[in-house]
C-alpha positions, 0 to 999 in steps of 0.5 A: 516373294514380293508381289511389287517393289515397296518403298516408303513414300517421303512426305513431299511425295504424299501430295497433302493439302496445306492448311489453307487449302483444306480449309477451301476444299469440300468436305464430307457432311459430317460433324463429330461431337465429343460428349465429355471425352476426358482423354487429351490423346483421345481428342487429339486423335479424333482431330487428326482423324477428322483431318484425314477424312475432311469432316466438317468439324468438331464440337467439343463439349462439356469436360472435353478439353479445347485446343491449344494444348500440348497434350492434344497437339501430340496426337493432333500433329497440327489437325487442331489448325486445319479442322474447324471446331467449336466449344459448347459447355452442354452437349445438349446445346451442340445437339440442338444447334446441329439439328437446326442445321439439318443434321441427322444425330448419330449417337455411337452408343450400345443401346436398346434399338441401336443399329449396327454400323454396316446396317445403317441406311444413309440417305444423303444430307448431313450428320452428326456422330456423337462419341461419349466419355471413355467409361460412361459413354454418351449421356443418356439425354443425348441418346434421347435427343439423337435420331439413331444409335449405331453400334460397331459390331465386336466379337471378342470378350470386351464390351467397348473399343477406345473412343479414338478407335471407335471414331476412326472405324465409324468416320471411315465408314461414313466417308466410304459410304458417303462418296469420299472415295 
């Protein structure tokens, strides 16, 4: 028994912003830093998630590919046009810039002293979320520069999540807790 009628909405019923409107609206004070992410699909997915939750932007660092690229576009579905992005050859350079802008640097990494995502205390201000290479994670030098490591609680047999899944979880939590909804 259905509790209420259900009908898939048409795209024009979703009341989404145009790219121009998106660029003008207030964003949540969160940047993403991709530290040597190799998968073009993961990069595109992070762009799409950043768009969905109105993040300030993305720093693409090291071997992380940059738009325009067909494989990024396949998963980003146009989000590379709406989300502000910058490239830095060294992730440490991006971290230094973000610190100068007043961002608290949160490396998403399993590390000694990491705080579980649901236990992280947010105190306003600006944040940068660092996601690392699919196999090696966030570089140790970048972890050393971070203000905090946050970890997503996991309860199965695997030791990690795909970066695009981890980004979705952490970005949603930041959006929710910073008053996005």
